[in-house]
N, C-alpha and C positions, 0 to 999 in steps of 0.2 A: 561371422552373423550377429550384425550390429543388434541391441535390443530398441526397441521405439525411442524409449526415454533417451537414448543418444543420439538420434538425428539431430542435427544443427537445427534449429528454427521452430522445433517440436516443444508445446509446453509441457510442463510438470504437472498435471492438473490437480495432484494429491497437496503438492505445494500451493499451490495457486489457492486451492480451496482452504486448505488452514490457516493460511493467511486471508483470505477474507473474512473467514471466520474473525478471526480476531481484530481487523480492522473495525467488523460492524459489533463486534462486543464491545469494542473504545466507543462508539458513539453514545449510550445509554448512559456508560459512566460519567463522560465529559459532559451530558445534559445536566444527571443527577449534583456534579459536584460544580457545576457553573452556574445553571437557571438563576440561584438568587443573585449571584454578583452581577449578573448580566440584566436583571431588572432591576438592580438599584443602578449601576453605573449609568445603563444604556436604555432602559426603560422598554428592554425586552430582553425577555427570558431564553428565547431562543437564538440569541446573539450567537453564542460560542458554539452552538450545536447546528449553525449553518456552515459555520466555518468549519466543523471537524467532519461534517460530511462530504465538504467541497474538499478536505486534506485525503480524504479516503479514497475519492475517484481519483482524485489526484496521483494518490500512490499508485492503487491498482493499474492505472492506465501507464504510469512509467513502467513498473514493475512487468508489463506486458509487453510493451515498445523492448525493454532493454532483453528481455527474456528472447526476444527473437535472435537478435542478434548471436551470433556462433561464439560460444565463450573464447576458442582459440584466436580470437582476434584480441583478446584483452591480454594476451601474453605478450604482446608489444608494447603495450603502454605499460607494463611491471617496468619499476625501478630494482635492479638487483641489490641486494643488502651487501 
């Protein structure tokens, strides 16, 4: 009998939730650390914030896409050491 998390193409929701929480935690940190530099150099304190938000969404999308691939397929891409 296989566990639900062992079924190929299934998401591990706990890992996705933790990863999303960490990524969302990075957004205000980047904003608070770079708002002054963004305003001084680019005239917008949200310059780096928008860049970080875009990167968060891209990272989540790529993670979900890659997690849909059966991990056994990665074995053929592995080089033996």
